[in-house]
Rosetta silent file (secondary structure, phi, psi, omega in degrees, C-alpha in Angstrom):
SEQUENCE: XXXXXXXXXXXXXXXXXXXXXXXXXXXXXXXXXXXXXXXXXXXXXXXXXXXXXXXXXXXXXXXXXXXXXXXXXXXXXXXXXXXXXXXXXXXXXXXXXXXXXXXXXXXXXXXXXXXXXXXXXXXXXXXXXXXXXXXXXXXXXXXXXXXXXXXXXXXXXXXXXXXXXXXXXXXXXXXXXXXXXXXXXXXXXXXXXXXXXXXXXXXXXXXXXXXXXXXXXXXXXXXXXXXXXXXXXXXXXXXXXXXXXXXXXXXXXXXXXXXXXXXXXX
SCORE:     score description
SCORE:     0.000 S_00000001
   1 L     0.000   17.330 -168.039 -101.264   31.277  -37.412 S_00000001
   2 L   -64.664  -45.992 -177.798 -100.319   28.022  -35.780 S_00000001
   3 L   -73.546  -42.382 -176.654 -103.636   26.203  -35.764 S_00000001
   4 H   -58.430  -39.556 -176.134 -104.863   27.426  -39.097 S_00000001
   5 H   -68.577  -10.211 -179.764 -101.798   26.199  -40.892 S_00000001
   6 H  -101.983    1.146 -170.144 -102.498   22.662  -39.734 S_00000001
   7 H   -47.981  -58.298 -176.102 -106.139   22.544  -40.834 S_00000001
   8 H   -94.270    4.954  179.088 -105.872   20.144  -43.722 S_00000001
   9 H  -101.766   17.156  179.406 -102.663   18.552  -42.534 S_00000001
  10 L   -59.377  -23.164  174.518 -104.443   16.777  -39.722 S_00000001
  11 L  -116.833   51.785 -176.693 -103.575   13.597  -41.583 S_00000001
  12 H   -54.942  -38.687 -177.846 -100.116   14.578  -42.621 S_00000001
  13 H   -65.053  -29.963  175.649  -98.938   11.022  -42.476 S_00000001
  14 H   -73.887  -33.878  173.229 -101.596   10.072  -44.990 S_00000001
  15 H   -62.384  -44.103  177.140 -100.450   12.910  -47.214 S_00000001
  16 H   -60.331  -37.078  178.590  -96.966   11.507  -46.923 S_00000001
  17 H   -60.823  -41.921  178.414  -98.424    8.129  -47.808 S_00000001
  18 H   -62.859  -38.112  177.822  -99.820    9.539  -51.005 S_00000001
  19 H   -65.664  -45.032 -178.408  -96.423   10.969  -51.847 S_00000001
  20 H   -59.527  -36.416 -177.165  -94.650    7.700  -51.096 S_00000001
  21 H   -56.798  -36.418 -177.796  -97.001    5.850  -53.427 S_00000001
  22 H   -63.357  -22.851 -175.344  -95.629    7.752  -56.425 S_00000001
  23 L   -73.206  -15.348 -173.755  -92.202    6.308  -55.782 S_00000001
  24 L  -159.720  102.112  179.758  -93.291    2.782  -56.654 S_00000001
  25 L  -110.568  126.176  179.933  -96.372    1.871  -58.666 S_00000001
  26 L   -74.721  170.427  173.531  -97.105   -1.803  -59.361 S_00000001
  27 L   -64.689  161.776 -179.555  -98.391   -3.169  -62.619 S_00000001
  28 L   -50.562  127.151 -173.261 -102.168   -3.020  -63.122 S_00000001
  29 L   -79.032  161.985  172.486 -103.618   -5.243  -60.367 S_00000001
  30 L   -71.637  177.338  179.443 -106.042   -8.132  -60.751 S_00000001
  31 L   -53.336  148.623 -177.094 -109.656   -7.691  -59.627 S_00000001
  32 L   -58.153  131.383  177.783 -110.057   -6.444  -56.063 S_00000001
  33 L  -120.517  -13.491 -178.615 -109.862   -9.235  -53.521 S_00000001
  34 L  -155.786  116.285  174.841 -109.502   -7.307  -50.265 S_00000001
  35 L  -164.997  167.717  177.482 -110.644   -3.832  -49.356 S_00000001
  36 L   -71.895  145.187  178.509 -112.962   -2.046  -47.010 S_00000001
  37 L   -68.383  149.542  173.121 -116.614   -2.074  -48.017 S_00000001
  38 L   -65.563  138.210 -179.512 -118.170    1.039  -49.466 S_00000001
  39 L   -52.978  143.270 -179.251 -120.265    2.741  -46.762 S_00000001
  40 L   -64.676  160.129 -173.472 -123.887    1.595  -46.696 S_00000001
  41 L   -53.223  -43.092 -179.035 -126.545    3.866  -48.278 S_00000001
  42 L  -133.215   73.462 -175.957 -127.702    5.413  -45.012 S_00000001
  43 L   -72.983  151.267  171.607 -125.127    4.615  -42.347 S_00000001
  44 L   -75.925  132.303  179.295 -125.525    5.561  -38.746 S_00000001
  45 L   -70.492  120.038 -177.451 -122.951    8.216  -37.838 S_00000001
  46 L   -91.931  -35.044 -174.484 -120.560    6.582  -35.391 S_00000001
  47 L  -129.537   79.552 -176.717 -118.120    9.407  -34.758 S_00000001
  48 L   -68.162  148.124  177.331 -119.880   12.779  -35.058 S_00000001
  49 L  -116.679  124.292  178.015 -117.865   15.972  -35.428 S_00000001
  50 L  -144.205  136.194  177.957 -119.214   19.173  -33.935 S_00000001
  51 L   -71.190  136.142 -178.058 -117.478   22.413  -33.056 S_00000001
  52 L   -66.231  156.207  175.324 -117.714   23.100  -29.305 S_00000001
  53 L   -54.269  134.210 -177.536 -119.815   25.995  -28.026 S_00000001
  54 L    89.731   -5.570  175.835 -117.800   29.169  -28.451 S_00000001
  55 L    85.730 -174.971 -178.516 -115.842   27.721  -31.350 S_00000001
  56 L   -75.982  138.254  177.679 -112.325   26.350  -31.584 S_00000001
  57 L   -61.285  128.684 -176.629 -109.809   27.509  -28.986 S_00000001
  58 L  -124.409   11.520 -177.367 -107.495   30.064  -30.606 S_00000001
  59 L   -56.716  131.551  176.896 -105.402   31.336  -27.704 S_00000001
  60 L    61.181   18.113 -178.715 -101.864   32.212  -28.777 S_00000001
  61 L   -95.959  -21.405 -177.336 -102.570   30.914  -32.262 S_00000001
  62 L    70.933   21.656 -176.280 -102.634   34.211  -34.121 S_00000001
  63 L  -111.405  136.938  172.378 -105.655   33.017  -36.083 S_00000001
  64 L   -90.307   91.088 -177.386 -108.837   34.887  -36.772 S_00000001
  65 L   -78.619   -2.435  174.075 -111.267   31.995  -36.359 S_00000001
  66 L   -77.666  -15.351  178.987 -114.152   34.373  -36.852 S_00000001
  67 L   -64.524  129.366 -177.531 -113.305   34.379  -40.533 S_00000001
  68 L   -69.493  152.969  177.564 -115.950   32.393  -42.370 S_00000001
  69 L   -67.519  144.350  175.677 -114.998   29.272  -44.253 S_00000001
  70 L   -73.743  166.176  169.579 -114.553   29.737  -47.992 S_00000001
  71 L   -64.830  148.238 -177.277 -116.691   27.915  -50.509 S_00000001
  72 H   -54.241  -46.420 -177.044 -115.212   24.503  -51.262 S_00000001
  73 H   -75.140   -1.636  177.249 -114.445   25.393  -54.876 S_00000001
  74 H  -122.244   24.750 -173.390 -112.780   28.605  -53.711 S_00000001
  75 L   -95.259   -2.556 -175.415 -110.710   27.118  -50.894 S_00000001
  76 H   -61.465  -38.894  179.791 -107.390   26.695  -52.719 S_00000001
  77 H   -61.973  -42.206  178.606 -106.048   30.061  -51.529 S_00000001
  78 H   -65.133  -40.039  179.564 -106.737   29.195  -47.899 S_00000001
  79 H   -65.477  -35.838  176.401 -105.127   25.802  -48.311 S_00000001
  80 H   -61.676  -42.009  177.871 -102.034   27.427  -49.784 S_00000001
  81 H   -61.803  -41.501 -179.247 -101.796   29.636  -46.676 S_00000001
  82 H   -60.690  -50.047 -177.151 -102.167   26.581  -44.464 S_00000001
  83 H   -69.412  -36.612  178.291  -99.399   24.641  -46.152 S_00000001
  84 H   -63.625  -36.254  177.425  -97.102   27.665  -46.406 S_00000001
  85 H   -71.814  -31.584 -179.814  -97.413   28.160  -42.653 S_00000001
  86 H   -71.246  -42.131 -178.082  -96.732   24.491  -41.983 S_00000001
  87 L  -128.183   71.696 -177.855  -93.541   24.311  -44.016 S_00000001
  88 L   -62.533  146.689  177.107  -92.230   27.895  -44.379 S_00000001
  89 L    83.117    4.136 -178.803  -89.447   28.518  -46.834 S_00000001
  90 L  -111.869  138.256  176.259  -90.388   25.587  -49.040 S_00000001
  91 L   -73.624  109.246 -170.893  -91.707   25.869  -52.576 S_00000001
  92 H   -58.603  -37.056 -176.294  -95.116   24.259  -52.110 S_00000001
  93 H   -63.117  -18.074  177.668  -95.459   23.127  -55.710 S_00000001
  94 H   -73.580  -19.187 -175.480  -92.508   20.779  -55.222 S_00000001
  95 L  -117.654  -29.464 -170.907  -94.517   18.774  -52.695 S_00000001
  96 E  -128.203  150.500  166.971  -98.212   19.403  -53.303 S_00000001
  97 L   -96.575  105.465 -166.581 -100.787   19.655  -56.059 S_00000001
  98 L   -86.053  -16.165  179.539 -102.588   22.726  -54.784 S_00000001
  99 L   -74.794  125.853 -178.040 -105.488   22.902  -57.219 S_00000001
 100 L    55.798   46.702 -172.813 -108.618   21.440  -55.592 S_00000001
 101 H   -62.261  -44.840 -178.747 -106.462   20.381  -52.660 S_00000001
 102 H   -61.581  -44.874 -179.605 -109.303   19.486  -50.271 S_00000001
 103 H   -61.740  -41.674  177.988 -111.032   17.367  -52.878 S_00000001
 104 H   -63.601  -40.736 -179.284 -107.771   15.564  -53.660 S_00000001
 105 H   -62.023  -47.504 -179.639 -107.129   14.977  -49.965 S_00000001
 106 H   -63.856  -40.881  178.533 -110.555   13.438  -49.349 S_00000001
 107 H   -62.024  -41.353  179.971 -110.232   11.252  -52.439 S_00000001
 108 H   -63.204  -46.398  179.237 -106.861    9.974  -51.265 S_00000001
 109 H   -57.139  -46.748 -178.192 -108.165    9.074  -47.800 S_00000001
 110 H   -65.532  -26.750 -174.967 -111.101    7.198  -49.304 S_00000001
 111 H   -88.966  -17.219 -174.789 -108.815    5.354  -51.745 S_00000001
 112 L   -56.290  -36.478  179.339 -106.140    4.117  -49.324 S_00000001
 113 L   -80.476   -0.035 -177.784 -107.977    0.858  -48.461 S_00000001
 114 L   -95.008  178.173 -175.922 -108.489    0.043  -52.130 S_00000001
 115 L   -75.385  -25.748 -177.127 -106.127   -1.644  -54.569 S_00000001
 116 L  -134.831  148.771  168.991 -105.114    1.535  -56.384 S_00000001
 117 L  -100.839  144.219  177.797 -104.650    5.218  -55.645 S_00000001
 118 L   -73.653   90.180 -168.964 -105.676    7.737  -58.333 S_00000001
 119 H   -57.251  -31.140 -177.198 -102.117    8.762  -59.160 S_00000001
 120 H   -89.768    4.336 -177.358 -103.133   11.791  -61.226 S_00000001
 121 H  -131.473   22.855  179.087 -105.501   13.167  -58.566 S_00000001
 122 L   -85.285  156.906  179.368 -103.471   13.008  -55.351 S_00000001
 123 L   -82.462   -1.257 -175.066 -102.695   16.089  -53.223 S_00000001
 124 E  -124.417  157.571  175.545  -98.990   15.226  -53.128 S_00000001
 125 L  -102.251  179.266 -175.992  -96.130   14.930  -55.588 S_00000001
 126 L   -63.117  142.840  172.420  -93.434   12.303  -55.798 S_00000001
 127 L   -68.609  141.289 -177.629  -91.104   11.846  -52.873 S_00000001
 128 L   -61.359  151.966  176.085  -87.576   12.933  -53.922 S_00000001
 129 L    90.332  170.127 -179.433  -85.100   10.369  -55.098 S_00000001
 130 L   -94.423  151.452  172.560  -85.295    7.000  -56.827 S_00000001
 131 L   -69.978  120.898 -170.643  -86.853    3.836  -55.457 S_00000001
 132 L   -98.182  133.250 -178.121  -83.783    1.848  -54.375 S_00000001
 133 E  -127.746  146.541  176.661  -83.411   -1.887  -54.943 S_00000001
 134 E  -124.892  160.485  179.875  -80.642   -4.272  -53.995 S_00000001
 135 L    94.189  174.415  179.899  -79.694   -7.736  -55.240 S_00000001
 136 L  -113.217 -172.413 -178.133  -79.682   -9.346  -58.655 S_00000001
 137 L   -57.025  129.510 -178.240  -82.118  -11.206  -60.843 S_00000001
 138 L    85.113   -4.889 -178.274  -84.077  -13.702  -58.773 S_00000001
 139 L  -144.422   40.182 -178.862  -82.917  -12.109  -55.519 S_00000001
 140 E   -81.468  147.440  173.704  -84.242   -8.543  -55.587 S_00000001
 141 E  -155.225  165.564  176.965  -85.333   -6.710  -52.444 S_00000001
 142 E   -68.822  129.453  177.185  -85.950   -3.175  -51.212 S_00000001
 143 L   -71.051  125.025  178.516  -82.666   -1.495  -50.342 S_00000001
 144 H   -54.624  -25.034  177.677  -82.824   -0.419  -46.661 S_00000001
 145 H   -64.402  -20.055  179.893  -81.268    2.893  -47.740 S_00000001
 146 H   -65.096  -30.224 -174.772  -84.592    3.592  -49.459 S_00000001
 147 H   -64.891  -26.071 -177.859  -86.348    4.012  -46.106 S_00000001
 148 H   -65.674  -22.257 -178.055  -84.434    7.204  -45.339 S_00000001
 149 H   -63.255  -23.734 -173.704  -86.310    9.024  -48.094 S_00000001
 150 H   -96.714   -7.448 -173.907  -89.472    9.050  -45.975 S_00000001
 151 H   -62.265  -39.080  179.524  -87.986   10.280  -42.697 S_00000001
 152 H   -58.131  -38.715  179.031  -88.617   14.038  -43.225 S_00000001
 153 H   -66.962  -42.476 -177.809  -92.373   13.392  -43.553 S_00000001
 154 H   -66.976  -43.696  179.809  -92.461   11.135  -40.508 S_00000001
 155 H   -63.183  -38.517  178.536  -90.498   13.536  -38.322 S_00000001
 156 H   -64.947  -42.720  178.752  -92.766   16.396  -39.290 S_00000001
 157 H   -63.379  -39.769  179.836  -95.847   14.351  -38.440 S_00000001
 158 H   -67.031  -26.774 -177.575  -94.381   13.373  -35.074 S_00000001
 159 H   -82.184  -13.285 -177.765  -93.699   17.028  -34.255 S_00000001
 160 L   -69.133  146.245  173.519  -97.293   18.148  -34.762 S_00000001
 161 L   -83.292  109.390 -172.878  -99.464   19.021  -31.766 S_00000001
 162 H   -62.058  -39.660 -178.410 -102.295   16.511  -32.144 S_00000001
 163 H   -65.526  -39.004  176.584 -104.808   18.488  -30.099 S_00000001
 164 H   -66.184  -42.100  178.251 -104.222   21.585  -32.198 S_00000001
 165 H   -57.040  -49.116 -177.437 -104.490   19.539  -35.365 S_00000001
 166 H   -67.442  -36.539  178.883 -107.820   18.078  -34.311 S_00000001
 167 H   -58.803  -42.877 -179.550 -109.164   21.442  -33.141 S_00000001
 168 H   -77.485  -32.377  173.182 -108.667   22.915  -36.586 S_00000001
 169 H   -56.350  -43.726  178.545 -109.864   19.733  -38.269 S_00000001
 170 H   -61.847  -44.694 -176.601 -113.149   20.216  -36.419 S_00000001
 171 H   -63.233  -39.109 -176.624 -113.390   23.848  -37.489 S_00000001
 172 L   -95.679    7.070 -175.855 -112.796   23.048  -41.158 S_00000001
 173 H   -57.108  -37.457 -178.607 -114.741   19.789  -41.151 S_00000001
 174 H   -54.294  -34.818  179.195 -117.704   21.115  -43.222 S_00000001
 175 H   -71.223  -37.778  176.358 -115.464   21.465  -46.274 S_00000001
 176 H   -64.294  -43.787  179.647 -114.134   17.935  -45.875 S_00000001
 177 H   -63.553  -42.251  179.104 -117.655   16.582  -45.490 S_00000001
 178 H   -61.559  -42.575  178.823 -118.861   18.462  -48.563 S_00000001
 179 H   -63.961  -36.280  179.774 -116.004   17.062  -50.618 S_00000001
 180 H   -68.390  -42.448  176.547 -116.820   13.548  -49.404 S_00000001
 181 H   -60.936  -43.715 -179.796 -120.487   13.882  -50.349 S_00000001
 182 H   -65.805  -20.922  179.156 -119.460   15.185  -53.761 S_00000001
 183 L   -72.015  -12.975  178.564 -117.238   12.140  -54.168 S_00000001
 184 L   120.733   20.004  178.824 -120.368   10.025  -54.447 S_00000001
 185 L  -122.361   74.296 -175.776 -121.444    9.388  -50.851 S_00000001
 186 L   -61.130  -24.462  178.795 -124.635   11.452  -50.397 S_00000001
 187 L  -112.674    9.019 -177.557 -125.335    9.707  -47.079 S_00000001
 188 L   -82.066  166.391 -179.195 -121.706    9.129  -46.088 S_00000001
 189 L  -134.192  114.978 -170.137 -119.831   10.731  -43.216 S_00000001
 190 H   -62.073  -39.638 -178.360 -116.169   11.558  -43.806 S_00000001
 191 H   -63.373  -36.879  174.861 -115.018   11.309  -40.189 S_00000001
 192 H   -62.471  -43.890  179.829 -116.402    7.769  -39.956 S_00000001
 193 H   -64.391  -40.149  179.930 -114.579    6.863  -43.157 S_00000001
 194 H   -60.064  -47.129  179.525 -111.395    8.472  -41.878 S_00000001
 195 H   -66.345  -37.187  176.860 -111.391    6.402  -38.689 S_00000001
 196 H   -61.123  -41.958 -179.872 -112.241    3.297  -40.708 S_00000001
 197 H   -68.657  -41.211  176.093 -109.247    3.947  -42.964 S_00000001
 198 H   -59.335  -44.835  178.493 -106.934    4.554  -39.993 S_00000001
 199 H   -59.746  -38.918  177.898 -108.069    1.239  -38.489 S_00000001
 200 H   -61.188  -43.123 -179.694 -107.320   -0.449  -41.809 S_00000001
 201 H   -70.684  -33.008 -179.997 -103.778    0.934  -41.794 S_00000001
 202 H   -68.495  -19.847  179.803 -103.230    0.002  -38.152 S_00000001
 203 L  -102.418   18.270  175.048 -103.884   -3.653  -39.002 S_00000001
 204 L   -63.792  147.237 -178.514 -101.354   -3.798  -41.834 S_00000001
 205 L   -67.120  147.828  173.904  -99.105   -6.875  -41.595 S_00000001
 206 L   -86.845  121.835 -174.210  -95.706   -6.604  -39.945 S_00000001
 207 L  -114.036  130.037  178.501  -93.143   -7.568  -42.586 S_00000001
 208 L   -86.814  154.541  175.772  -89.586   -8.620  -41.827 S_00000001
 209 L   -84.690  155.889   -3.330  -86.618   -7.699  -43.971 S_00000001
 210 L   -75.452  150.591  179.250  -85.492   -8.333  -46.601 S_00000001
 211 L   -96.929  103.678 -172.201  -88.662   -7.373  -48.480 S_00000001
 212 E   -70.056  148.128  179.159  -88.434   -9.341  -51.705 S_00000001
 213 E  -130.456  158.414  168.026  -89.323   -7.925  -55.111 S_00000001
 214 E  -130.420  161.575 -179.075  -89.824   -9.186  -58.638 S_00000001
 215 L  -134.781   75.738 -178.032  -89.742   -7.225  -61.881 S_00000001
 216 L   -65.314  -28.538  176.893  -91.980   -8.948  -64.428 S_00000001
 217 L  -135.382 -135.908 -177.529  -91.997   -5.812  -66.589 S_00000001
 218 L   -76.775  -30.390 -174.065  -90.687   -2.288  -66.096 S_00000001
 219 L  -102.908  153.747 -179.343  -92.124   -1.824  -62.596 S_00000001
 220 L   -84.165  151.789  171.504  -91.419   -3.731  -59.408 S_00000001
 221 E  -132.504  161.027  173.062  -93.882   -5.890  -57.519 S_00000001
 222 E   -68.748  139.140  177.796  -93.658   -7.670  -54.174 S_00000001
 223 L   -69.618  -32.885  179.025  -92.352  -11.195  -54.530 S_00000001
 224 L   -78.917  117.471 -179.162  -94.803  -12.402  -51.873 S_00000001
 225 H   -58.254  -31.799  179.357  -98.250  -12.695  -53.529 S_00000001
 226 H   -66.606  -36.889  176.840  -99.951  -11.883  -50.217 S_00000001
 227 H   -70.996  -41.030  179.973  -98.094   -8.577  -50.020 S_00000001
 228 H   -64.186  -23.381 -178.258  -98.800   -7.786  -53.660 S_00000001
 229 L   -88.835   -0.748 -179.603 -102.487   -8.373  -52.944 S_00000001
 230 L   -68.993  163.995  173.681 -102.598   -5.785  -50.132 S_00000001
 231 L   -66.288  164.784  178.758 -104.467   -2.496  -50.414 S_00000001
 232 H   -58.523  -43.098 -177.833 -102.622    0.582  -51.648 S_00000001
 233 H   -64.990  -42.385  179.376 -102.402    2.006  -48.116 S_00000001
 234 H   -69.428  -34.838  175.395 -100.975   -1.139  -46.561 S_00000001
 235 H   -62.267  -38.772  178.281  -98.439   -1.481  -49.373 S_00000001
 236 H   -57.281  -47.375 -179.706  -97.282    2.035  -48.630 S_00000001
 237 H   -61.570  -42.073  179.137  -96.551    1.101  -45.031 S_00000001
 238 H   -61.290  -43.007 -175.784  -94.646   -2.006  -46.100 S_00000001
 239 H   -69.758  -22.382  178.101  -92.515   -0.034  -48.554 S_00000001
 240 L   -74.629  -13.086 -179.018  -91.473    2.509  -45.915 S_00000001
 241 L    98.703  151.844 -175.126  -89.724   -0.278  -43.977 S_00000001
 242 H   -55.458  -45.797 -177.429  -90.590   -1.989  -40.668 S_00000001
 243 H   -67.290  -44.542  178.865  -89.266    0.737  -38.360 S_00000001
 244 H   -64.856  -39.766  179.587  -90.877    3.580  -40.283 S_00000001
 245 H   -60.384  -40.423  178.711  -94.157    1.694  -40.546 S_00000001
 246 H   -64.263  -39.294  178.929  -94.239    1.294  -36.758 S_00000001
 247 H   -67.023  -41.462  178.478  -93.658    5.035  -36.290 S_00000001
 248 H   -63.112  -43.546 -179.742  -96.391    5.902  -38.781 S_00000001
 249 H   -64.736  -34.867  177.353  -98.833    3.550  -37.082 S_00000001
 250 H   -66.735  -39.741  175.640  -98.101    5.095  -33.696 S_00000001
 251 H   -60.685  -46.267 -179.994  -98.866    8.549  -35.116 S_00000001
 252 H   -63.153  -39.010 -179.354 -102.110    7.226  -36.567 S_00000001
 253 H   -63.500  -43.379  179.982 -103.001    5.501  -33.289 S_00000001
 254 H   -68.629  -40.454  179.080 -102.562    8.713  -31.305 S_00000001
 255 H   -66.362  -38.315  177.641 -104.462   10.761  -33.831 S_00000001
 256 H   -58.972  -41.072  179.762 -107.290    8.230  -33.828 S_00000001
 257 H   -61.065  -40.324  177.800 -107.609    8.631  -30.070 S_00000001
 258 H   -64.446  -39.843  178.159 -108.030   12.374  -30.471 S_00000001
 259 H   -64.075  -39.462  178.330 -110.738   11.828  -33.091 S_00000001
 260 H   -64.593  -40.887 -179.237 -112.577    9.448  -30.795 S_00000001
 261 H   -64.051  -41.002  179.969 -112.454   11.964  -27.945 S_00000001
 262 H   -69.675  -28.500 -179.830 -113.984   14.770  -30.002 S_00000001
 263 H   -71.541  -20.231 -179.926 -116.767   12.448  -31.161 S_00000001
 264 L   -99.064    1.729 -177.218 -117.712   11.850  -27.510 S_00000001
 265 L   -71.257  137.149 -179.981 -117.564   15.507  -26.571 S_00000001
 266 L   -79.618    0.000    0.000 -120.785   16.931  -25.191 S_00000001
């Protein structure tokens, strides 16, 4: 069941990003000043996804790939199987919001370059533990001990077989595309948006420690206005800490390469 269980976790690091976001939400932001443009009405498909002749390779996977895809609105059971196979022995509800999981996943990917993530519609739950801060009034910063909270997600993402992930991503792509169209992009193409979002995250600024904070109200904000003005996805990378951010970006870079290769496949 190895490939099937990775189907919708092809962007595990982005799922982790959605989880990390819950740990620290800024105050309502000012009007958007920097984000990726909404796809044009009828964009040219740059990175097409097509299953190879003969279907996805399933050798030694234990998966019946002849099984037809479920309807999008009836896909929750399959997604539960996928996640249960990925992290056996774990109570899924502690980590994921399983209802309409594919739709939540697509919405999260599309929202990462924007100023806010839809906190009540993400596919992930809060990362365990409290957001840790060090210093006193006027000298607050992220406690480096906070970065350890994200390591289980990063290690899991690093352990995934990228080629297997992409193979199953291709097989299940029609459901992702349908969810993206339903999101309000009748002429959009989810794989193009996905690569666009990965590129956005790969160009996040490199931030040195300490990462200063302010607390104008109940919630923390970055002390540096330029950091506070970043997109939700780039803020996530900053909050994980410099070393973790570099590891996440390397995972994204490698996964992007696999996506590019399948788009050029004959």
